[in-house]
C-alpha positions as CSV (number, residue, x, y, z in Angstrom):
1,X,78.5,104.8,103.1
2,X,77.3,107.7,105.3
3,X,78.6,111.3,105.1
4,X,80.6,110.9,108.2
5,X,82.3,107.6,107.1
6,X,83.2,109.2,103.8
7,X,84.9,112.1,105.6
8,X,86.7,109.8,107.8
9,X,87.7,107.6,104.9
10,X,89.1,110.6,103.0
11,X,90.9,112.0,106.0
12,X,92.9,108.8,106.6
13,X,93.6,108.7,102.8
14,X,95.0,112.3,103.0
15,X,97.0,111.3,106.0
16,X,98.6,108.5,104.1
17,X,99.3,110.7,101.2
18,X,100.9,113.3,103.5
19,X,103.1,110.5,105.1
20,X,104.4,109.5,101.7
21,X,105.0,113.2,100.6
22,X,107.1,113.6,103.9
23,X,109.0,110.4,103.1
24,X,109.8,111.8,99.6
25,X,111.0,115.0,101.2
26,X,113.4,113.1,103.4
27,X,114.7,111.1,100.5
28,X,115.1,114.2,98.4
29,X,117.1,116.0,101.2
30,X,119.3,112.9,101.8
31,X,120.2,112.6,98.1
32,X,121.0,116.3,97.8
33,X,123.5,116.0,100.7
34,X,125.0,112.9,99.4
35,X,125.3,114.1,95.9
36,X,126.7,117.4,97.1
37,X,129.3,115.5,99.2
38,X,130.3,113.4,96.3
39,X,130.7,116.5,93.9
40,X,132.9,118.1,96.5
41,X,135.2,115.0,96.8
42,X,135.4,114.5,93.0
43,X,135.7,118.0,91.7
44,X,137.1,120.4,94.2
45,X,140.8,120.4,95.1
46,X,141.7,118.0,98.1
47,X,141.8,120.0,101.2
48,X,141.2,118.6,104.8
49,X,138.3,120.9,105.4
50,X,136.5,120.1,102.2
51,X,137.1,116.4,102.5
52,X,135.6,116.4,106.0
53,X,132.7,118.6,105.0
54,X,132.0,116.3,102.0
55,X,132.0,113.2,104.3
56,X,129.8,114.8,106.7
57,X,127.2,115.5,103.9
58,X,127.5,111.9,102.6
59,X,127.1,110.3,106.0
60,X,124.5,112.9,107.0
61,X,122.5,112.1,104.0
62,X,122.5,108.5,104.7
63,X,121.4,109.3,108.3
64,X,118.7,111.5,107.1
65,X,117.3,108.8,104.7
66,X,117.3,106.3,107.6
67,X,115.5,108.7,109.8
68,X,112.9,109.3,107.0
69,X,112.3,105.7,106.5
70,X,112.0,105.0,110.2
71,X,109.5,107.8,110.6
72,X,107.4,106.8,107.6
73,X,107.1,103.3,109.0
74,X,106.2,104.5,112.5
75,X,103.5,106.9,111.3
76,X,102.2,104.3,108.7
77,X,101.6,101.9,111.6
78,X,99.9,104.5,113.7
79,X,97.4,105.5,110.9
80,X,94.1,103.5,111.2
81,X,93.3,101.0,108.5
82,X,90.7,102.0,106.1
83,X,87.8,99.6,105.6
84,X,86.5,100.0,102.0
């Protein structure tokens, strides 16, 4: 394997790892919103504003998770395949 091939191979591997790290960030953000919304619903007194805010967090978290998975799959399909 030449020096240029090795650099290209490592660059593609770094891109794969970066894509996975981004997916994990989306999932972490989505879980934080969903858990925050669930905590508000469970432990705070029932008020219309808080209930709406909690449901926005829960639904928004699910939406962010879907966006993260979609983006991960899209970028993964655009990354060139590495030949070992």
